[in-house]
C-alpha positions in Angstrom: -8.1 21.8 85.3 -6.6 22.3 88.7 -8.5 22.2 91.9 -9.8 25.5 93.2 -10.8 25.3 96.9 -14.0 26.8 98.4 -13.2 28.6 101.5 -15.8 30.0 103.9 -14.6 33.0 105.9 -16.5 34.2 109.0 -15.5 37.9 109.3 -16.3 40.0 112.4 -18.3 43.1 111.5 -16.1 45.6 113.2 -12.6 44.7 112.1 -12.0 41.9 109.6 -15.0 42.6 107.5 -13.9 46.3 107.2 -10.3 45.1 106.5 -11.8 43.1 103.6 -13.7 46.1 102.5 -10.5 48.2 102.6 -8.7 45.6 100.5 -11.6 45.7 97.9 -11.9 49.5 97.7 -8.1 49.8 97.4 -8.3 47.3 94.5 -5.9 44.9 96.2 -5.7 41.6 94.3 -6.3 38.3 96.2 -7.5 34.8 95.5 -11.2 34.7 94.6 -11.8 31.5 96.6 -13.4 33.0 99.7 -17.1 33.2 100.5 -17.4 35.8 103.2 -20.0 35.6 105.9 -20.3 38.7 108.2 -20.8 37.9 111.8 -21.0 40.5 114.6 -18.1 38.9 116.5 -15.6 36.1 115.9 -16.7 34.9 119.4 -20.2 34.3 117.8 -18.8 31.6 115.4 -20.1 28.4 116.9 -18.4 25.0 116.1 -21.6 24.0 114.5 -21.3 26.8 111.9 -17.9 25.3 110.9 -19.1 21.8 110.7 -22.1 22.9 108.6 -19.8 24.8 106.3 -17.8 21.6 105.7 -20.9 19.6 105.2 -22.1 22.2 102.6 -19.0 21.7 100.5 -16.3 24.0 102.0 -12.7 22.9 101.6 -11.4 25.3 104.3 -12.7 27.7 106.9 -11.3 31.0 108.1 -12.4 32.8 111.2 -11.1 36.4 111.3 -11.7 38.7 114.1 -10.4 41.8 115.9 -6.9 41.7 117.3 -6.8 40.5 121.0 -7.5 43.5 123.2 -9.4 45.3 120.5 -12.7 43.3 120.5 -15.8 45.5 120.3 -17.5 43.1 122.6 -14.6 43.0 125.1 -14.0 39.3 125.2 -15.5 37.8 122.0 -12.2 37.2 120.3 -10.8 35.5 123.4 -13.8 33.1 123.3 -12.9 32.3 119.6 -9.2 31.8 120.6 -10.3 29.2 123.2 -13.0 27.6 121.0 -11.2 27.1 117.7 -8.2 25.1 119.0 -10.6 22.7 120.8 -12.7 22.3 117.6 -9.5 21.7 115.6 -8.5 18.9 118.1 -12.0 17.3 117.6 -11.7 17.6 113.8 -8.2 16.0 113.9 -9.9 13.0 115.5 -12.2 12.8 112.5 -9.2 13.0 110.1 -9.6 16.7 109.1 -6.3 18.3 108.5 -5.3 21.1 110.9 -4.7 23.5 108.0 -8.3 23.4 106.9 -9.4 25.7 109.7 -7.6 28.9 110.6 -8.3 31.6 113.2 -6.5 34.9 112.7 -6.9 38.6 113.4 -7.4 41.5 111.0 -8.1 45.1 111.9 -10.1 47.5 109.8 -6.9 49.2 108.6 -5.2 45.9 107.5 -6.4 45.4 104.0 -2.9 44.0 103.0 -3.0 41.6 105.9 -6.5 40.4 104.9 -5.2 39.7 101.3 -2.1 37.9 102.6 -4.2 35.6 104.8 -6.6 34.9 102.0 -3.9 34.0 99.6 -2.0 31.9 102.1 -5.1 30.0 103.1 -6.0 29.4 99.5 -2.6 28.0 98.7 -2.6 25.7 101.8 -6.0 24.3 101.1 -5.3 23.9 97.4 -2.2 21.8 98.3 -4.4 19.6 100.6 -6.9 19.0 97.8 -10.7 18.7 98.1 -12.3 18.1 101.5 -14.1 14.8 101.7 -16.9 14.3 104.2 -15.5 10.8 104.6 -11.9 11.9 105.1 -11.8 10.3 108.6 -13.2 7.1 107.3 -10.8 6.9 104.4 -7.8 7.4 106.7 -8.9 5.3 109.7 -11.5 3.0 108.5 
């Protein structure tokens, strides 16, 4: 049996969650590996949420928000765009591969884009294999 990754996706309420809804109502096919969590804004996704998702068994994390300039909270997606790269640098120090966390933008009318991101993320995480809480220790210790 091949490895099937568990991916947690934090979806902003106003754009990416609605893009996911459009993909579903349009019966677009995508990998079933994502567990969506609706948040009001991508800027509301704290680094602690991502760390807890990994701790709870996620193999990959997606944060999807409104396109820059289209945030319903004016600057929320800019906060996410600053926060996620810093978190990824910290995770790299712990031995977590860069590809396990992805920040991207999906509008309410981009069901196809949502599906493409889900499928791409699933393939990348599948290629990496299961996430191990001890990945940093195995590589560096």
